[in-house]
N, C-alpha and C positions, 0 to 999 in steps of 0.2 A: 828949240823947245832946251826948258830950264833943264838943271840937275838937280833933284831930288833926291839930297845927304840921310834921309830916311830910307831908301830904297834897300834892300837885300844885293850886298855886290858882295862878290866872290863868293868859297865851299857856301852851300844851305847846309852843313853838317852841322854847324861849329851852335851847340845850345847855349844860349847865355846865362842863363841860370846854372848851368856849370851838373842837373839834376840824371840826365842822359851819361853825362861822363862818368858824374857819380854810381850811378846802379850798373854801370859796365864795366867799375873796381870793382864795385862789391859782389858782382855773379862769378871771377872773374878769381876773384879770390879764395871766395869759398866751396868754386871750385876746385882748385888749385892743393886746399886744403886736406879736402877727405871726405867722406863726413862723418858724422859726429859719431864715439859710442854713445849708446843709449846706456844707462846705468841697471841695472836686475831692480823687479822692483821686489820692497823691502817685506816680511811680514808687519812690523810697524805702519806702511800706510795703508796692505789695506784693513790690518783691526781697527783702525782710523775712519776709514771705509765704510765699516760693518756699524762701527760702536754711531758715524753721522747717518744712517739712513738708521736703525733701530730710534733716534731721536726723533729722526723727524718726525718717524712712524707716530711714536704720541704724545708727537707736540700737537699733530694733525687728529689725534684720535680727540684728544681735551680740547679742542677747541671743536669739535663738533659733539661730543659733549656735553661744551656750555653754549651751543648753539640751541640747543634740542630742547 
């Protein structure tokens, strides 16, 4: 039988693209650094959210008024 140079040889754990190794390195690095502390929410972001929702309601009301 002829030798097939494209047949897998040796250990099959090698990822030719390296994506598995890069993913494992990423996961291992993330667990070593520990959990990231989340910053406390400030009042400014809450005010922006309220203003954004109010603006959305006003815009929907204007569009509904123009539609009728």
